[in-house]
mmCIF file as gemmi writes it, N, C-alpha and C atoms, coordinates in Angstrom:
data_model
loop_
_atom_site.group_PDB
_atom_site.id
_atom_site.type_symbol
_atom_site.label_atom_id
_atom_site.label_alt_id
_atom_site.label_comp_id
_atom_site.label_asym_id
_atom_site.label_entity_id
_atom_site.label_seq_id
_atom_site.pdbx_PDB_ins_code
_atom_site.Cartn_x
_atom_site.Cartn_y
_atom_site.Cartn_z
_atom_site.occupancy
_atom_site.B_iso_or_equiv
_atom_site.pdbx_formal_charge
_atom_site.auth_seq_id
_atom_site.auth_asym_id
_atom_site.pdbx_PDB_model_num
ATOM 1 N N . MET Axp A 1 ? -10.22 -4.143 4.67 1 0 ? 1 A 1
ATOM 2 C CA . MET Axp A 1 ? -9.57 -3.022 4.039 1 0 ? 1 A 1
ATOM 3 C C . MET Axp A 1 ? -8.599 -3.534 2.981 1 0 ? 1 A 1
ATOM 4 N N . LYS Axp A 2 ? -8.169 -2.644 2.086 1 0 ? 2 A 1
ATOM 5 C CA . LYS Axp A 2 ? -7.292 -3.023 0.987 1 0 ? 2 A 1
ATOM 6 C C . LYS Axp A 2 ? -5.976 -2.268 1.076 1 0 ? 2 A 1
ATOM 7 N N . CYS Axp A 3 ? -4.938 -2.891 0.534 1 0 ? 3 A 1
ATOM 8 C CA . CYS Axp A 3 ? -3.606 -2.288 0.492 1 0 ? 3 A 1
ATOM 9 C C . CYS Axp A 3 ? -3.646 -1.046 -0.395 1 0 ? 3 A 1
ATOM 10 N N . SER Axp A 4 ? -2.998 0.019 0.051 1 0 ? 4 A 1
ATOM 11 C CA . SER Axp A 4 ? -2.982 1.275 -0.703 1 0 ? 4 A 1
ATOM 12 C C . SER Axp A 4 ? -2.117 1.202 -1.953 1 0 ? 4 A 1
ATOM 13 N N . PHE Axp A 5 ? -1.242 0.213 -2.047 1 0 ? 5 A 1
ATOM 14 C CA . PHE Axp A 5 ? -0.38 0.099 -3.225 1 0 ? 5 A 1
ATOM 15 C C . PHE Axp A 5 ? -0.872 -0.969 -4.198 1 0 ? 5 A 1
ATOM 16 N N . CYS Axp A 6 ? -1.016 -2.205 -3.73 1 0 ? 6 A 1
ATOM 17 C CA . CYS Axp A 6 ? -1.349 -3.296 -4.658 1 0 ? 6 A 1
ATOM 18 C C . CYS Axp A 6 ? -2.84 -3.618 -4.703 1 0 ? 6 A 1
ATOM 19 N N . ASN Axp A 7 ? -3.628 -3.007 -3.842 1 0 ? 7 A 1
ATOM 20 C CA . ASN Axp A 7 ? -5.083 -3.18 -3.804 1 0 ? 7 A 1
ATOM 21 C C . ASN Axp A 7 ? -5.497 -4.596 -3.391 1 0 ? 7 A 1
ATOM 22 N N . LYS Axp A 8 ? -4.606 -5.308 -2.721 1 0 ? 8 A 1
ATOM 23 C CA . LYS Axp A 8 ? -4.891 -6.657 -2.226 1 0 ? 8 A 1
ATOM 24 C C . LYS Axp A 8 ? -5.646 -6.554 -0.895 1 0 ? 8 A 1
ATOM 25 N N . GLU Axp A 9 ? -6.569 -7.461 -0.682 1 0 ? 9 A 1
ATOM 26 C CA . GLU Axp A 9 ? -7.343 -7.475 0.567 1 0 ? 9 A 1
ATOM 27 C C . GLU Axp A 9 ? -6.417 -7.836 1.737 1 0 ? 9 A 1
ATOM 28 N N . ILE Axp A 10 ? -6.516 -7.075 2.841 1 0 ? 10 A 1
ATOM 29 C CA . ILE Axp A 10 ? -5.7 -7.312 4.031 1 0 ? 10 A 1
ATOM 30 C C . ILE Axp A 10 ? -6.58 -7.946 5.104 1 0 ? 10 A 1
ATOM 31 N N . GLU Axp A 11 ? -6.117 -9.064 5.649 1 0 ? 11 A 1
ATOM 32 C CA . GLU Axp A 11 ? -6.87 -9.73 6.714 1 0 ? 11 A 1
ATOM 33 C C . GLU Axp A 11 ? -6.836 -8.878 7.983 1 0 ? 11 A 1
ATOM 34 N N . LYS Axp A 12 ? -7.882 -8.972 8.75 1 0 ? 12 A 1
ATOM 35 C CA . LYS Axp A 12 ? -7.979 -8.216 9.997 1 0 ? 12 A 1
ATOM 36 C C . LYS Axp A 12 ? -6.866 -8.66 10.952 1 0 ? 12 A 1
ATOM 37 N N . GLY Axp A 13 ? -6.186 -7.694 11.563 1 0 ? 13 A 1
ATOM 38 C CA . GLY Axp A 13 ? -5.118 -7.991 12.506 1 0 ? 13 A 1
ATOM 39 C C . GLY Axp A 13 ? -3.756 -8.126 11.861 1 0 ? 13 A 1
ATOM 40 N N . THR Axp A 14 ? -3.671 -7.927 10.54 1 0 ? 14 A 1
ATOM 41 C CA . THR Axp A 14 ? -2.383 -8.007 9.852 1 0 ? 14 A 1
ATOM 42 C C . THR Axp A 14 ? -2.14 -6.711 9.096 1 0 ? 14 A 1
ATOM 43 N N . GLY Axp A 15 ? -0.956 -6.573 8.526 1 0 ? 15 A 1
ATOM 44 C CA . GLY Axp A 15 ? -0.636 -5.389 7.739 1 0 ? 15 A 1
ATOM 45 C C . GLY Axp A 15 ? -0.161 -4.234 8.601 1 0 ? 15 A 1
ATOM 46 N N . LYS Axp A 16 ? 0.001 -3.091 7.955 1 0 ? 16 A 1
ATOM 47 C CA . LYS Axp A 16 ? 0.515 -1.912 8.639 1 0 ? 16 A 1
ATOM 48 C C . LYS Axp A 16 ? -0.262 -0.684 8.187 1 0 ? 16 A 1
ATOM 49 N N . MET Axp A 17 ? -0.502 0.236 9.121 1 0 ? 17 A 1
ATOM 50 C CA . MET Axp A 17 ? -1.185 1.48 8.82 1 0 ? 17 A 1
ATOM 51 C C . MET Axp A 17 ? -0.172 2.62 8.942 1 0 ? 17 A 1
ATOM 52 N N . PHE Axp A 18 ? -0.124 3.493 7.93 1 0 ? 18 A 1
ATOM 53 C CA . PHE Axp A 18 ? 0.775 4.644 7.944 1 0 ? 18 A 1
ATOM 54 C C . PHE Axp A 18 ? -0.056 5.912 7.86 1 0 ? 18 A 1
ATOM 55 N N . VAL Axp A 19 ? 0.151 6.828 8.805 1 0 ? 19 A 1
ATOM 56 C CA . VAL Axp A 19 ? -0.601 8.088 8.833 1 0 ? 19 A 1
ATOM 57 C C . VAL Axp A 19 ? 0.336 9.222 8.439 1 0 ? 19 A 1
ATOM 58 N N . HIS Axp A 20 ? -0.007 9.931 7.37 1 0 ? 20 A 1
ATOM 59 C CA . HIS Axp A 20 ? 0.78 11.069 6.907 1 0 ? 20 A 1
ATOM 60 C C . HIS Axp A 20 ? 0.512 12.273 7.803 1 0 ? 20 A 1
ATOM 61 N N . LEU Axp A 21 ? 1.387 13.264 7.749 1 0 ? 21 A 1
ATOM 62 C CA . LEU Axp A 21 ? 1.199 14.487 8.535 1 0 ? 21 A 1
ATOM 63 C C . LEU Axp A 21 ? -0.077 15.211 8.145 1 0 ? 21 A 1
ATOM 64 N N . SER Axp A 22 ? -0.498 15.037 6.904 1 0 ? 22 A 1
ATOM 65 C CA . SER Axp A 22 ? -1.726 15.687 6.431 1 0 ? 22 A 1
ATOM 66 C C . SER Axp A 22 ? -2.985 15.004 6.964 1 0 ? 22 A 1
ATOM 67 N N . GLY Axp A 23 ? -2.836 13.808 7.533 1 0 ? 23 A 1
ATOM 68 C CA . GLY Axp A 23 ? -3.972 13.073 8.065 1 0 ? 23 A 1
ATOM 69 C C . GLY Axp A 23 ? -4.429 11.935 7.17 1 0 ? 23 A 1
ATOM 70 N N . LYS Axp A 24 ? -3.863 11.834 5.964 1 0 ? 24 A 1
ATOM 71 C CA . LYS Axp A 24 ? -4.207 10.748 5.044 1 0 ? 24 A 1
ATOM 72 C C . LYS Axp A 24 ? -3.672 9.423 5.595 1 0 ? 24 A 1
ATOM 73 N N . ILE Axp A 25 ? -4.467 8.375 5.481 1 0 ? 25 A 1
ATOM 74 C CA . ILE Axp A 25 ? -4.085 7.068 6.011 1 0 ? 25 A 1
ATOM 75 C C . ILE Axp A 25 ? -3.85 6.101 4.86 1 0 ? 25 A 1
ATOM 76 N N . ASP Axp A 26 ? -2.708 5.41 4.887 1 0 ? 26 A 1
ATOM 77 C CA . ASP Axp A 26 ? -2.377 4.372 3.922 1 0 ? 26 A 1
ATOM 78 C C . ASP Axp A 26 ? -2.253 3.047 4.656 1 0 ? 26 A 1
ATOM 79 N N . TYR Axp A 27 ? -2.787 1.986 4.051 1 0 ? 27 A 1
ATOM 80 C CA . TYR Axp A 27 ? -2.682 0.641 4.601 1 0 ? 27 A 1
ATOM 81 C C . TYR Axp A 27 ? -1.802 -0.195 3.682 1 0 ? 27 A 1
ATOM 82 N N . PHE Axp A 28 ? -0.92 -1.008 4.258 1 0 ? 28 A 1
ATOM 83 C CA . PHE Axp A 28 ? -0.015 -1.829 3.474 1 0 ? 28 A 1
ATOM 84 C C . PHE Axp A 28 ? -0.088 -3.281 3.932 1 0 ? 28 A 1
ATOM 85 N N . CYS Axp A 29 ? -0.052 -4.192 2.935 1 0 ? 29 A 1
ATOM 86 C CA . CYS Axp A 29 ? -0.12 -5.625 3.239 1 0 ? 29 A 1
ATOM 87 C C . CYS Axp A 29 ? 1.271 -6.189 3.505 1 0 ? 29 A 1
ATOM 88 N N . SER Axp A 30 ? 2.312 -5.529 2.975 1 0 ? 30 A 1
ATOM 89 C CA . SER Axp A 30 ? 3.678 -6.041 3.136 1 0 ? 30 A 1
ATOM 90 C C . SER Axp A 30 ? 4.682 -4.89 3.12 1 0 ? 30 A 1
ATOM 91 N N . ARG Axp A 31 ? 5.881 -5.214 3.52 1 0 ? 31 A 1
ATOM 92 C CA . ARG Axp A 31 ? 6.972 -4.237 3.498 1 0 ? 31 A 1
ATOM 93 C C . ARG Axp A 31 ? 7.303 -3.847 2.056 1 0 ? 31 A 1
ATOM 94 N N . LYS Axp A 32 ? 7.123 -4.785 1.139 1 0 ? 32 A 1
ATOM 95 C CA . LYS Axp A 32 ? 7.371 -4.539 -0.282 1 0 ? 32 A 1
ATOM 96 C C . LYS Axp A 32 ? 6.489 -3.403 -0.803 1 0 ? 32 A 1
ATOM 97 N N . CYS Axp A 33 ? 5.21 -3.448 -0.478 1 0 ? 33 A 1
ATOM 98 C CA . CYS Axp A 33 ? 4.275 -2.403 -0.916 1 0 ? 33 A 1
ATOM 99 C C . CYS Axp A 33 ? 4.582 -1.072 -0.235 1 0 ? 33 A 1
ATOM 100 N N . GLU Axp A 34 ? 4.904 -1.128 1.042 1 0 ? 34 A 1
ATOM 101 C CA . GLU Axp A 34 ? 5.208 0.083 1.806 1 0 ? 34 A 1
ATOM 102 C C . GLU Axp A 34 ? 6.429 0.801 1.215 1 0 ? 34 A 1
ATOM 103 N N . LYS Axp A 35 ? 7.478 0.048 0.938 1 0 ? 35 A 1
ATOM 104 C CA . LYS Axp A 35 ? 8.704 0.633 0.406 1 0 ? 35 A 1
ATOM 105 C C . LYS Axp A 35 ? 8.489 1.211 -0.993 1 0 ? 35 A 1
ATOM 106 N N . ASN Axp A 36 ? 7.746 0.484 -1.845 1 0 ? 36 A 1
ATOM 107 C CA . ASN Axp A 36 ? 7.502 0.95 -3.2 1 0 ? 36 A 1
ATOM 108 C C . ASN Axp A 36 ? 6.73 2.266 -3.222 1 0 ? 36 A 1
ATOM 109 N N . LYS Axp A 37 ? 5.789 2.432 -2.324 1 0 ? 37 A 1
ATOM 110 C CA . LYS Axp A 37 ? 4.974 3.656 -2.328 1 0 ? 37 A 1
ATOM 111 C C . LYS Axp A 37 ? 5.652 4.813 -1.597 1 0 ? 37 A 1
ATOM 112 N N . LEU Axp A 38 ? 6.149 4.571 -0.384 1 0 ? 38 A 1
ATOM 113 C CA . LEU Axp A 38 ? 6.658 5.662 0.438 1 0 ? 38 A 1
ATOM 114 C C . LEU Axp A 38 ? 8.087 6.063 0.11 1 0 ? 38 A 1
ATOM 115 N N . LYS Axp A 39 ? 8.994 5.102 0.015 1 0 ? 39 A 1
ATOM 116 C CA . LYS Axp A 39 ? 10.407 5.421 -0.181 1 0 ? 39 A 1
ATOM 117 C C . LYS Axp A 39 ? 10.748 5.628 -1.658 1 0 ? 39 A 1
ATOM 118 N N . LEU Axp A 40 ? 10.279 4.722 -2.508 1 0 ? 40 A 1
ATOM 119 C CA . LEU Axp A 40 ? 10.631 4.777 -3.924 1 0 ? 40 A 1
ATOM 120 C C . LEU Axp A 40 ? 9.648 5.594 -4.755 1 0 ? 40 A 1
ATOM 121 N N . LYS Axp A 41 ? 8.485 5.928 -4.169 1 0 ? 41 A 1
ATOM 122 C CA . LYS Axp A 41 ? 7.45 6.753 -4.806 1 0 ? 41 A 1
ATOM 123 C C . LYS Axp A 41 ? 7.054 6.231 -6.189 1 0 ? 41 A 1
ATOM 124 N N . ARG Axp A 42 ? 6.797 4.938 -6.262 1 0 ? 42 A 1
ATOM 125 C CA . ARG Axp A 42 ? 6.428 4.309 -7.521 1 0 ? 42 A 1
ATOM 126 C C . ARG Axp A 42 ? 4.925 4.31 -7.732 1 0 ? 42 A 1
ATOM 127 N N . ASN Axp A 43 ? 4.528 4.242 -8.994 1 0 ? 43 A 1
ATOM 128 C CA . ASN Axp A 43 ? 3.123 4.203 -9.373 1 0 ? 43 A 1
ATOM 129 C C . ASN Axp A 43 ? 2.694 2.736 -9.538 1 0 ? 43 A 1
ATOM 130 N N . PRO Axp A 44 ? 1.661 2.274 -8.832 1 0 ? 44 A 1
ATOM 131 C CA . PRO Axp A 44 ? 1.267 0.862 -8.913 1 0 ? 44 A 1
ATOM 132 C C . PRO Axp A 44 ? 0.76 0.433 -10.284 1 0 ? 44 A 1
ATOM 133 N N . LYS Axp A 45 ? 0.363 1.368 -11.128 1 0 ? 45 A 1
ATOM 134 C CA . LYS Axp A 45 ? -0.126 1.025 -12.466 1 0 ? 45 A 1
ATOM 135 C C . LYS Axp A 45 ? 0.973 0.462 -13.359 1 0 ? 45 A 1
ATOM 136 N N . ASN Axp A 46 ? 2.233 0.725 -13.016 1 0 ? 46 A 1
ATOM 137 C CA . ASN Axp A 46 ? 3.354 0.302 -13.844 1 0 ? 46 A 1
ATOM 138 C C . ASN Axp A 46 ? 3.841 -1.108 -13.537 1 0 ? 46 A 1
ATOM 139 N N . PHE Axp A 47 ? 3.196 -1.824 -12.617 1 0 ? 47 A 1
ATOM 140 C CA . PHE Axp A 47 ? 3.659 -3.15 -12.212 1 0 ? 47 A 1
ATOM 141 C C . PHE Axp A 47 ? 2.596 -4.203 -12.475 1 0 ? 47 A 1
ATOM 142 N N . LYS Axp A 48 ? 3.021 -5.333 -13.016 1 0 ? 48 A 1
ATOM 143 C CA . LYS Axp A 48 ? 2.089 -6.42 -13.346 1 0 ? 48 A 1
ATOM 144 C C . LYS Axp A 48 ? 1.556 -7.116 -12.1 1 0 ? 48 A 1
ATOM 145 N N . TRP Axp A 49 ? 2.341 -7.141 -10.995 1 0 ? 49 A 1
ATOM 146 C CA . TRP Axp A 49 ? 1.928 -7.864 -9.805 1 0 ? 49 A 1
ATOM 147 C C . TRP Axp A 49 ? 0.904 -7.105 -8.953 1 0 ? 49 A 1
ATOM 148 N N . THR Axp A 50 ? 0.605 -5.857 -9.307 1 0 ? 50 A 1
ATOM 149 C CA . THR Axp A 50 ? -0.422 -5.099 -8.582 1 0 ? 50 A 1
ATOM 150 C C . THR Axp A 50 ? -1.742 -5.226 -9.314 1 0 ? 50 A 1
ATOM 151 N N . ARG Axp A 51 ? -2.827 -5.084 -8.582 1 0 ? 51 A 1
ATOM 152 C CA . ARG Axp A 51 ? -4.15 -5.084 -9.195 1 0 ? 51 A 1
ATOM 153 C C . ARG Axp A 51 ? -4.469 -3.673 -9.62 1 0 ? 51 A 1
ATOM 154 N N . LYS Axp A 52 ? -4.759 -3.483 -10.866 1 0 ? 52 A 1
ATOM 155 C CA . LYS Axp A 52 ? -4.996 -2.135 -11.404 1 0 ? 52 A 1
ATOM 156 C C . LYS Axp A 52 ? -6.172 -1.471 -10.712 1 0 ? 52 A 1
ATOM 157 N N . LYS Axp A 53 ? -6.035 -0.196 -10.418 1 0 ? 53 A 1
ATOM 158 C CA . LYS Axp A 53 ? -7.102 0.561 -9.754 1 0 ? 53 A 1
ATOM 159 C C . LYS Axp A 53 ? -7.956 1.26 -10.764 1 0 ? 53 A 1
């Protein structure tokens, strides 16, 4: 599976899964990606360190 923010491949048994109340599932490779998407509500297209979707 891939990170929902940076689109980096996540190894099996690592990372974090976040389930929204609507049922949508987001996967994160690090706390950095999780915070940028959920708390700061940033767009990954605006950062050079993310892989463009």
